[in-house]
Each structure stands twice: as C-alpha cells, then as structure tokens.
N, C-alpha and C positions, 0 to 999 in steps of 0.2 A: 510310061505311066507310073512305074515304080518310083522313078526319081521325082515325078510331079507329086506323087502321093506323100513322099517324105518332105518335100518342100512345103506342101500345104500343112502337114502336121507340125513342121518346124515353125512356120509362120503363126499357126494357131497357138502353139506353145508360147512363142514369144509374145503374141498378143495377150494371151492369158496372164503371162508374167507381168506384162505392162499394166493390165487391168488390176491385177492383184497389187502391184507396186503402187499404182495410183490410189487404190482404195486404202492401202497401208499409209501412204503419205497423207491422204486426206483425213482419215480417222486418227492416225498417229499424231498428226499435228494438233488435234483437239486434246489428246492426252498430254502432250508436252506443254501446250500453251494453257496456262492457268489464268483465267480472267482476273482473279484476285491480284496477281502479280502485275497486271497492267494498270492498276491504280497506284500511281507513284507516291512514295512517301514525300511529305512536304514538311518544312521546318515550321514549328510554332515559335513565335516570338513573344516575349513578355516585355512590355515597354511602359514607360511613364506616360502620364497625360500629356507631356510635352513631346512625346514621340522618341524619347531616348531609350534604346534597347538595353535592358538590364539582364536579359537571359534568353537562351535559345534551347529548345528541346527538339531533338531529331535523332533518327537513325541514319538518315542521309540528308545532308544540309542542302536543301533544294527549295526553290520557289517556282512552282509550275506556272507557266503562262500559255496563253493561246498562241497559235501560229501567227495570227494577225498582229500580235504584239512583237513579233520578231521581224525586223526589216527583211525585205526580199533579197537584198544583196548578201545578207548573212546566211539565209537559207541556201542560196546558190553557191556560196563559198563552201559549205559543207558538201553539197552535192558534187561540186567540181572536183574536190580532192578525195572524196570517199566513195562516190557512186555515180559516175557520169551518166549511166543509163537508168537512173532511178525511175524515171517516169515511163520507161519502155519495158522493163522486165516485170515478171510476175512474182517477184520475191527472190528469185535466183537468177543470176546472170550466167547461163550455161557456157558461154564462150570463155568467160573468165574461169569458170570451174574446170573446164577441160584443160586450159593452160596450166592451172595450178596442180591438177592431178598429174599431168605429164611431168612437171618439175619435181613433184613429190616422189614419183616412181623412179625417176633418174637418180634422185638423191637418196632413195630408200629411207626416206623420213618425211615427216610433215614439216615442210620448209616454207611454203607460201600459202597465204590465204587468198580467198577470192570472194570475200564476204561483201554482200550488198549492204546498204543501210538497213534494209529490212532484216537481213540475217544478223547484223550486229545488234539490232534492237532485240531480236529473238534470243540471242545468246545472253545479252545483258539482263533481260527480264527473267528468263526461265532456266538458264544453264550456267555451267561453270566455265572457267577459262582453260581447262585442260585440252591439249591438242591430240584428240583421238578421232578415229573414223566414226565411232559410235556417237560421240558428241556432235560431230559435223553433220551426221545423218539427222539427228534430232533437230539441229539448227535449221536444216533445209526444210524439214517437215513443219517446224513451227513458223518459219518465214512464209511458206506457202499458205499456211492457215491464216496468218495475219493479213496477207494480201487478199485472201478470199473474204475476210470478215470486216476489214477496215478500208477506208479510202486512203489514197496516197497522202492526202493532207493530214489525216489522223496519224498515219505512220510517221511522217516527218515531224509532226508536233510531239509525239511520244519520244522519238529519238532525240530531238534537241532538248527535251526536258530531262531525259534519263541519263544522258552521256556524262561521264566523269571527267573532271578537269584538274584533278590533283588538289592538293591543299585542303582536302576534305570537302570539296565543292562539287555539287552535281547540278547539271542543267545550265543552259545558256544564260538565264536570267541571274542566277546566283553568281555565275562566273563573271558576268558583266559587272555586277556590283562589287565583286571581290577584286578584280584586276583593274577596273576602270572607274569605280565609284559612280556608276550610272546604271540606269535601267537598260535592258537589252534593246528597247525600241529606239534608244539614242546612240547605238553603236555606229561608228563610222566604218567605211569600207576597210581601212587598215586594221581596225580593232576586230572586226568580224572575221577577217582573214586570219588573224593571229589565233583566235579561238578555234577556228576550223582546223588550223594546223596542229593544235594540241590533241585532236581526237585520236590520232594514231598512237601517241605515247605521251600522255599528259605529264608524267614526271620527267621524261627525257627532253621534252620541249617546253619545260616550265620557263616562262619569261622571268621568273624571280631567280631561279637557280642557274638557268642556262640561257641568258638573254640572247647570245649570238646564235645559238641553235634555233631559238624561237623565232628570231628575225629571218634566218635562212628559210625556215619552214614556212613562215608567213609569205615570203616571196614566191615559194613554190606554189602555194595556194593561189596567189594572184596570177601567176602564169597559167595555171590550170583554168582559172576563170576567164582569162583572155582567150585561151585555146577553145573554150566552149562558146565564145562570143558573148559572154555575160558582161564583160567590161572591154573598153577599148585599150589600145596600146598606151595611149596618153594617160588614161586613168590608172593603168597598171604601173607605169613609170612614176607617176606622182605619188601613188600609194606606197611604192617600194622605197621612195626617198624619205618617207616619214619615219620618225623614231617609233618605238613601241608605244610610247605615251602612257605608261602605267601610272595608276594612282591607286595603289594597293590598299585595301581596307581590310585589315586583319581584325576579326572579332576577338577581343580579349575578354575572357570571363571576368566578372566583377565579384571577387570574393566577398565583398561587403554586402552583397545582395543575396547571398546564398540562402540564408534563413528565410528571407521574404519569398524567394522563388519557391521554396518547398511549401510555404504557406499557401501560395497561389495554386500549386499543384494539388494540394489537399482540398482546398476549397472548390476547385474545378471538379474534383471527383465527388465530393460530398453534396455540393449544391446543384451541379449541372450534369452529373453522371458522365463526365469526360475522364476516362482513365489515363494513366501515364502513357500507356501504349498508344491510345488514340491521339494524345497530344503530340507524341513523337512522330506521328505519320500524317496528322490531319491538316497541318498548315494553318493553324489558327493564329490570330493576332489578339493577344490578351492585353488589355489596357489595365494596368494595376494602379492601386491607390497610393503607392509608395511615394514618400517625399525623400528624394535622394540625399538632400542635405542632412536631414535628421538621421536617416539610415546610416550614412557615412560617419556622422558625429558619434552615434551610439556605438558603431562598430569599432571606431578608433579607441574609445574608452574601454571597450571590452578586451582590447589587446594589452591593456595596462594591468599587469598582475597585481599592482598595489591595492586595487579595489577589492580583491578577492581573498579574504582572510582565512585561508585554510591551513591545516597543519602540514599539508603537502601542496605541491604546485597544481594539483588536479582539481582544485575547487572550481565549480562551474557556476553559470549564471544564465539568466534569461531576462529579456527586456522587451516590452511591447508598448507602443504609444499610438493612441487614437486621436484623430481630429475630434475635438469635443462637440462641435456643432453637427457634423455629418456622420460620425462614427466610422469614417474611413480609417483603415489601419495605415498610419503614416510610416511606422518603422517596426521591425520585428527582428530581434537577435536571439537565436536559439541556442547559442553556446559561444565560448570564448574563441575557438578556432574552428568555426563551423564550415563544413563542406556539404554540398548538396547530397542529400540522402542520409545525413547524420540524424541523430536523435534531436528532434526539434523541441526544446524545453519550453517554448512558448505555449505549446499545447499539451504539456505533460502535467499530470496531477501531482500536487505537493500539499503538505499541510500548511494552511494559511496563517496560523497563529492569531495574533490580536487584530490583524487586518480584517478579520471576520466580524469583529464587534459592531462596526457601524451598520453593516448590511443585515446581520442576523439578529442583533439585539436593539441597538439604540434607534436606528431608523424606524423599524416596526413599532417600538415602544412609543416614540414621539408621535406616531399616527393616532395614538389614544390621548385624549385630553388629560388623562391622569398624569402622564409623564412628559414634562416639558424640560427645556434645558436647565432650569434652575430648581427643578423638583429635587428634594432631598431623598436619597436612598441609602440603605444601610451599607456601611463599609466596616465589616468585621468578619473574622474567620467563622465560618459556619458550615454545618453539614446539612445537605438537602437530599433526601432520598438516597442516602449512602454516598453521595458525591460531595467531596470537600474541595472548595476552591480557596487558594491562598494568594495574596498579593506577592508579586515577585520579590519585594523587599521586606516582606513580613511585617509591614507597618500598616496600622489601621486607624482611621480617623473617627470611627464610630458612625458618622454619617457624612456623605458628600453629595454634591449636586451631580446631576447627570452630566453636565458640562465638565466638571472636574474629573469625574470618574473616567471619562473618555480621553480627556487631554493627558491625564497621568497614567492611562492604560491600566487601571486597577481591575484585577480579576474578580475579586469577591463580589463587588457590586454588580458586575456584568452577569455573573451566574445567578445571583439573586433576582435580577431584573428579568432574565430569560425565563426563570421559573414562574415569575409573576404573570408575564404576558402569555406564557404557554409555548412549548416547543412547536406544536402543530401550527399555531398562529404565525410564529416566526418563519417556519418552513414555507408557508404560503407566499411570503415575500421573496424568499430565495428562489422559488419556482418562477415567480414573475420576473426575476432578474436572470432567468435562464440558467439557474444554478440549482437544479433539483438535487436533493441528497436523500439517502436512505436512513441516515443517522437519526436517533430518537432521544439521545441523552443530552444532559446539560453541558457536556463537553463542547457542544456546538458553539457555545458562547466564546470559547477560547480558541476556536479553530481546530479542535480535536476531532477530525473527520476520519471515517474509515477509508475513504477513497481519495480525499483531497480535492483541490480545484486547480485550475490552470491559471497562469499569469494573464492569459487572454480573457478568461472569464472574470477575473478580478478587475481588470481595467474596464471591461464592459459594464460591470455592476456599479462601479464608482461613478460612471458617467451619469447615472441617474441623479446624483447629488449635484453634479456640475451643470445639469440641464433641466432644472425645474422639476425634478422628480421623474423624468422620462428616460427610460433606457432605450438603447438602439442597437440593432444587430451590427456587430463589428465585421467589416468586410475588407478583404484584400483585393478583390476584383471589381473593377468598375463596369467593364463590358467585354464581350468576346465576339470577335468578328471571324467569319469563316473565310476560306480561301477565295470565295467568290466576292468578298467585300461586303457581305451582308452581316448586320448586327444580329446575332442569334440569341444573345443573352445580354440584358441590361439590368444591372443590379438595382434592386429596390429594397432598401433596408427597412426591416420591420421595427416599429416602435411600440413601446408598452408603457402605460402610466403606472408607476409603482408607488411613489411617494407624492405627497402634496407639495406644491411649490414652497409653502412655508417650512415644511420639514426639511426640504432640500436646502433652503437658504440657511436655516438654523444649523444644519450639519456642515455646511460650507464654513460658517463662522467658527464652529467648534473645531473642525479639522484644520482651519487656519491657525487656531490656537495651539494645536498639536505641534505644528511646525515652528511657531515662534516661542512657545513657552513650555511645550511638553516633550514627548519622547522623540519628536522629529526635528530636533534642533541641530543635529550633526550636519556639517558642511555649510556652504554659503550660497544663497541665491537671493537676490535683492528685490525680486518682484513677487507678485501674488502667487501663492502656493498653498494648497490645502492637502492634507494627506494623513495616512495612518501607518505606523510601523507595526511590525509583527515578527515574532521569532518563536521557534519551538525548541524544547529541550532535547538534547541528544539522548537516545535510548541506552547508549553503552558507555558514554564518557560523562562523568559527573561534572556539572558546571559548563559543559561545552554546548554549542548551538548546532542544531541540525538544519533548520531552514531559517533564513533571514529575508525579510520583505520590507518594501516600501511601496505603497499604492497611493497615488496622489493625482492632483489635477490643478491646472491653471485655467484662466478663462478660455484658453485656446486648445489645450491638450489634456488628455487623461493617460496616465501611464502606470505600469506595474513592473517592478524589478524584484527578482528573486535570486538568491545565492544559496549554494549548498553543494552537496555531492550526489552523484547519481547513485552511489552505493554508500549508505550510512552505516558503517561498522566502527569497531573500536579503533581502526586505523585511519578513519576519514571523518574529520569533524571541523567545524568552523571555530576559529579562535576569537572571533568578534561577532557581534550580532547585527541588529537592524540599522545601526549607524552607518554601515558600509553601503547597503543599497540606497539609503537615504542620501548619502554624500554623492554616490554615483549619479543618481537621478538629478540632483541639483547641479552637478557639473555638466551633465548633458543639456539641461535647460539653459544654463549660462551660455553654452556654446550656441544653442539655437537662438537665444536672445540677441547674440551679436549680429545675426543676419536678419532676424525677423521682428525685433523690437516688441517683445511680449509685454502684456499689460502689467501695470504696476499694482493694480488692485482689482478685486472683484466688484462688479457693479450690481447693486441690489435691484432686483426686479420691482416694478411698480406695484405689483399685486401682493406683496408680502410686507410684513412688519419687520422693522429692524430689530436685531437681537443685541441688547446691550452687552458690553464687555463685562466680564466677571469683576467683582469687587474683591480686592485683597484687603482684608481687615488687618489693621496694625496689631502687632503682638506685644509691644512694649510702650504703652502709653504712660507718660509721666504727668501727674496731676498736681497743680498748685492751687492754693486757696487763701483768701484773706477777706476782711470785712471792711465796710466803709459807712460813713454817716450820710444821711440825705435820703431823699425819696419819700414816697408815701408812707413806707414802713419805718422811717427814721433810720433804722439799721438794716443793712443788706450784706449778704455774703457773695463773694465773687470767686468762681471756679474757672480755671484756665488749664488747658492740657496741650500735649504735643499736637501740632497741626499736621494733618494728612493732605496729600495732594489730591486725593479723590474726594471731591465735594459731594458725592452721592452717599457717602457714609452717614448714617444716622447714629447719634450718640444718646444712649439712655443714661440719665443721671439718677443715681440711687442714694438714699439716705439710710444709714444703718439703723435698724430697729431691733428690739428684742423679738425673738421668734422669727420674723421674716422682714427682710429689708424692703423699703418702700421706694418705688420708682416715682420720683417727684417731677420729672420732666424729660423732654428730649429735644434735641436740636439737630439740624441738618446743614451741612456745608459750612459750619463754623466750629471753633474750638473754645468757645466761651459760654458760660451760663451764670445767670444771677439768681442767687437764692434769696427770694424776697421774704419768706416767712422765717426770719432769723431770730433766734432766741437772744434777748438782751443779756440775760444771765444764764450761765451754763455753757455747754458745748454740744456740737453735733459733728458726726463723721460722715463723709461723702466719698463716692467713687463714681467713675463713668465706665460704661461698657459699649464698645462699638457694635453696631447692628447692621447686617447686610439686608437691605430691603428686597433684593432679588431672591435670595434663598430663605429669607426670614429667619436668619440664624444669628445669634449673638456670638461675639468673639471673646477674647480674654479681657478681664476687667483691669482697670488701672490700679495704681496704688491708692491707698485711702488717705484723705487729708481731714484734719480736725479744725473746725472753726469755733473759736471760743472767745469770751470777753472777760 
C-alpha cells in the first residue's frame, strides 16, 4: 500500500507537471508570438507609367503572394527537404527532437537542429538565431501556438513568403524574380528545387557564388521529393540533368532618380498620410509622373561643374520641370550629387529675386485696366514710405512701358507699381498661386521675402502664364496601388483660375522678350521659350550673388532652376548670376528637344488679342530738305529722313516758331513729307520726331533743316 501510495503521488505529480507544462506552453506561446510580427514586410516599388522601376523602399525585399500563386511542386520541394512530416505533426516533430537532444547530449553542445517548418517560421518571425535551450524552448512554444491558431496552408504560405534567400531577397516570389526573372507561379520543377535547397544555407548554397554546391543541393532536394513519392524517378533524372538556368536580375539603384524618389516619399506622406516606415513595409506600387529621359538629361547636366559659378566647388543647385498641360512633375533634381535622404533643394525656400516680379507685380497689375503692356510707368530713383528701390545699373529713363520694365528687369518701376496696386492686392494673387506669404513691405516686388519660396512653387506659379491663367497642383505621384492590386489613391490635380487668358498671353509675349532681348539672353535655345531671370545680392560679399534663378516655360514644359550655397557666408558666394541657370535650362531643353521635337513658337489662343511687338524708336535720324516748283502752291518743300524698318513708327513734323514750335503734320510708314505752305521769300526751319503709337511717347528729334529761297 505504501508503494502504491507513492506511485499515485508520483503519477499525480508528473501529471501536474505535465498540465503546468502544457499551460506554460500554451500561454507562453501567446507571449512569444506577436501577431504584429506575422504581418510580413513587403517592398514598395516606385515606377514610371511605362512600368520601369526607378526605386524600391523596404526593410526586407519581399513580394508576398498567396499559396495558390506558388506551384504545388515548389511547395512539396520545401516540405520534402525541410519537414517531411509537416502535415502530420502539430508544430513539433518529437521524434526528430528526441534524436537531436540525444546527439546534443553526446556532444555536450547544441550540434543538431530538429526544426519543423513551423518552428523555423516561429524562429524567423519572433526570435533570434542564437543556439540556446531557452531560445529553443521559446521556439517550441511559438510553433505550437502557430499550429493552434493557423491552418497548415496559412503556415506554409507564411513560411514561403518569409524565408531568406540571400542577396537581400526574402520570399519565394522575390527569389524567383531575382534568380530566374519570372514570377513564382512560372517556376519549373528544377528551379523550385534549387530554391528549396537554399533554405538551409542561402549564402552557402548561393547559385551565384557557389553554383556547384547549389546544383548538388538541388539534386538532394529532387531525391527527397522522389523518396516521398512527389515525383517519379524519370522526372527526378530529367530535372537533375538540367542546368541551374539562372537569369539573375540584380536591381541597381538609379542615382539620377534619387531626388525624384525623395519627392515621391514626401508627397506620399503629405498628401496620402503614408509614412516612410509604412512604405518600407506596406508593399505598395507607386506609379510616378517622372519622365526618365528628362530626369536623366537634367541629372547629367548637374554633374557638370562648369554650370555652377561658385567661389568654391560646393555651389549647389536645384531644378524642377512640370508638364505644362497636366502639371505632372516630369523631373526634379535636388542637388548636384544627390543621395536619397539628402537635403532636397527642390522644396527648400530661397529668395526668388526678380523672378517674383511677374507673379507679384506685373501679372496682378495687368488684371486692372489701368496697367497694360504699353502703359507708361515712372522709371526713376524714388523713396516710398522709407523704402528706396534702385535699378541694378543705376540708370533711369524717366518713364518706361510695363513691357520694357519687365524685359529689362528694372527695379524702381516694379516697386512703384506694387505700391500703386497695393501689397494686399498683390498678395491675394500669390495666395491663389499657392504661394501665401506673411511679408507686407514693398520689397516683395524684388523677391525680398522673409521666408523665401521653393523652386517647385515657382515652377507651379509660372504655369498660370503658360496655361491661359490657370494654375495647377504639381504632383509627383499618379496613383498608388496596394499589395492586393487595388488602386487606393488616384491623383486629381486641383486647378485655380488666377489670371485672365489675355493677361496670361500678354505675359507670355513679354517673357518671350526677356529671353530674346532682355536679361534671359544667356545660352542658346532655338525654340519657343518665355521666362524671367532673378538674382539676390550677397549679404556679406559686395558685388557677389547669393541666389541665381531662371524660371521659364515652353509650350510643353514649365521649369525653375536655382543656384547658390546652402550656407551663404563670406566664404561661400556665387561669382556669376542668373545667366548660369538660364544657360543650364536652355541646354536641358536642347537635350529634350533632340528626342521630343519641342514647339518652335507659342500658339495664340483664339480668345485673346495679339500683343504687338514693342517699337524701337530710332535715336539718330538724319533729315534732308529742299524745295521745288509746281503743284497747286507753285512752290513746295520736300523733307526726307533716314528710313526705319519698322513701318509702325509715326513721324511728327515740326516747324520752328517763336515761343513754341508747331507740329505741321505726321506720316506713318514712310520717310518723306511735303511742306505745301512754303514761303516764296524768306526761310523756315523744320525737324521730325519719331512717335511710338503703342506707348504714345515721342523719341529723340532729328537734326533741323532750313528751307529758303
């Protein structure tokens, strides 16, 4: 009885321990297995509309697929070599465990594993690779938990998507694309067996680094499959006779796209609330608006240091180009040697200089009937409310047309005009252009802003002139597709009416004049281009430039180019001004034109009136005079002067009189005039003055001639 009692107590104790152990395993498995870790990271790809991948974002390079997308022979290859009893055990193969424990005890070390597919999955998902009894215990607990909560199909699917294949590749789908350039669903028996063979040691059995070992291992997998009756001997022999058949597709980062990729990442966060962390794990497919040809052309130019006129080699730049019609961002360069994560100067605020004049002063002014392209405005040094604006060359004409003031980038007229239309009125237009500013002073006219604006904002604002007065939201992303293949975000660019079509066309004509006859003449580009230059004075180095700009557009594209230093101190300054970004832009456009055949001229919309070209009045007219017999008056005088090519010029003919000279006539398109009221005796003195019918302003008078008898 005593022995029986102890036996019962022992059995009870053992049973209690078993129950406690079971409870520990069950509840411990829940503690080890974190459901969050069971959501596998997936690679986000950024690609062009043509499906060309320009970037990848990931923590683990993986494309998860369903088990149904993986051929059955591939599934069985992994089961044959990694876990023959996968469908029979409950997460742990105790026979294999017992054998492994025995060998570990004999060796007095952890020498053999007995991990099932479920255990391997548990280890890879939740644990580390250290070989300790505690880690192994946690692995068993987690494996049993997985078997209790998931189906065999779910476990196998997770395993085949989670497994590492070396080369930075995770999961069967990405491995298939990497090693064989095909989807996993197209894997052959030979190819699937090779991938299964890599599971034990992906680096050791790498078909790239160790092809012979990879082939031997593949053959072992095929033998295991035959041993399980998965394939026949004939199939095994045929598969073993095949070469590895690699078609390795190594993804190579595209440095020329780095700035654009960062722009995509920023837009995904700002517009769609997708953080970088979410992109690195979410498996999205982002279709970007990038034009690879333009992006590469601009990137190549940025590697040419001759475009960047700094006193050191560290002068920087930024360039952005939009499709004029759609507002899609075709190219973005955030720096000369840009790496992902660098300071993206496309979205960095800088002082815009005179590129601000069209959008802050002249565009808003021409929306008022009072100020049109040939309206005369003062051009003289003046002080307004304590602010004095001077022209960069300290030369003043007294009065100039709006057209000339903008083409020649005169400062004094711009400040005067901003004061006339009102700062608050001008800021209303800047807000419509998605460029709200807090500044309240007249320095706005010259781009003197407290915070500055970005190249992207500048390109976006000038698009209004290129597109009938309508601005559009500039976007880098066209659409975002989730890993289930659903379009979750489709870009819809917002448009805003800012200027009238007539003002937009007038500005296009004027800014075309900037390029052909004004401050934007640097460089060479043979087709249609309108734009404005801008520069700012360096705060520490007299005569040096801090920021240099060119913002312009063609019938197809709108662009903004900026040059300068990230830190503007006495040791960092530009040695040239806006001529360099102007030249850079024209060279990029020339490169684009070689492949896209850009338009030779702007086409005037039907709903606007043409803007006549400005009239250049001659400054050195030579007048000749004589008299002749005949005609109704018997005697007449003839005046003739230097002929001008512009037949629009009107000539006023004056006769000198005491007190005030008398205008006796005018002619247009000719260089002759007949004085019919000619004195027979005595003499009269005459001269001519050219007159501009657009600005209603006279020019310099000719020499005076005397007609006498």
